[in-house]
C-alpha positions in Angstrom: 99.4 72.4 92.8 97.5 69.2 92.0 99.1 65.9 92.5 97.6 62.6 91.4 98.5 59.3 89.7 95.7 58.9 87.2 95.7 58.7 83.4 96.0 62.2 81.9 93.9 63.1 78.8 95.5 64.4 75.6 93.6 67.6 75.9 95.2 68.2 79.3 98.6 67.6 77.9 98.0 70.2 75.1 97.6 72.8 77.8 100.7 71.8 79.9 104.4 71.7 79.2 107.3 70.2 81.0 109.4 72.3 83.4 112.3 71.9 81.0 110.2 73.3 78.1 108.9 76.1 80.4 112.5 77.0 81.3 113.5 77.3 77.6 110.3 79.3 76.8 110.5 81.7 79.8 114.2 82.0 80.4 113.7 81.1 84.1 115.8 78.3 85.7 114.4 74.9 86.4 114.9 75.4 90.1 113.0 78.7 90.1 110.1 77.3 88.2 109.9 74.3 90.5 110.0 76.6 93.5 107.1 78.6 92.0 105.1 75.4 91.5 105.8 74.1 95.0 104.8 77.4 96.6 101.6 77.7 94.5 102.8 80.8 92.7 102.5 79.1 89.3 99.8 76.6 88.3 100.9 73.1 87.4 100.6 69.5 88.2 103.0 67.0 89.7 102.8 63.4 88.3 105.2 61.3 90.2 108.4 63.4 90.1 107.5 65.2 86.9 106.1 68.7 87.0 103.9 69.9 84.2 103.3 73.7 83.9 100.0 75.2 82.8 100.9 77.2 79.6 98.4 79.9 80.3 99.5 80.3 83.9 103.1 80.7 82.8 102.2 83.3 80.2 100.2 85.2 82.9 103.1 85.0 85.3 105.5 86.3 82.7 103.2 89.2 81.9 102.7 90.0 85.6 106.4 90.1 86.2 107.0 92.3 83.1 104.4 94.8 84.3 105.9 94.9 87.8 108.2 97.7 88.8 110.4 95.3 90.8 112.4 93.5 88.2 114.1 91.0 90.6 111.8 88.3 89.4 112.6 88.4 85.7 114.5 85.7 83.8 118.3 85.6 84.3 
């Protein structure tokens, strides 16, 4: 997790999505995604109270979970 209050470049924003968009995309709940971000299980950035999720990291996490034999961590 990276937290700062500086201006964010448009290129950075192209690689990140809101937690709400990540929830729609992945099927995970907002609370679960925020917990992953807080616990450094998913890459993202917190700007004020807003979390932005790294798209590539989310795709990698989804792939990792799909490959796991323990399916408790899949979307609900």
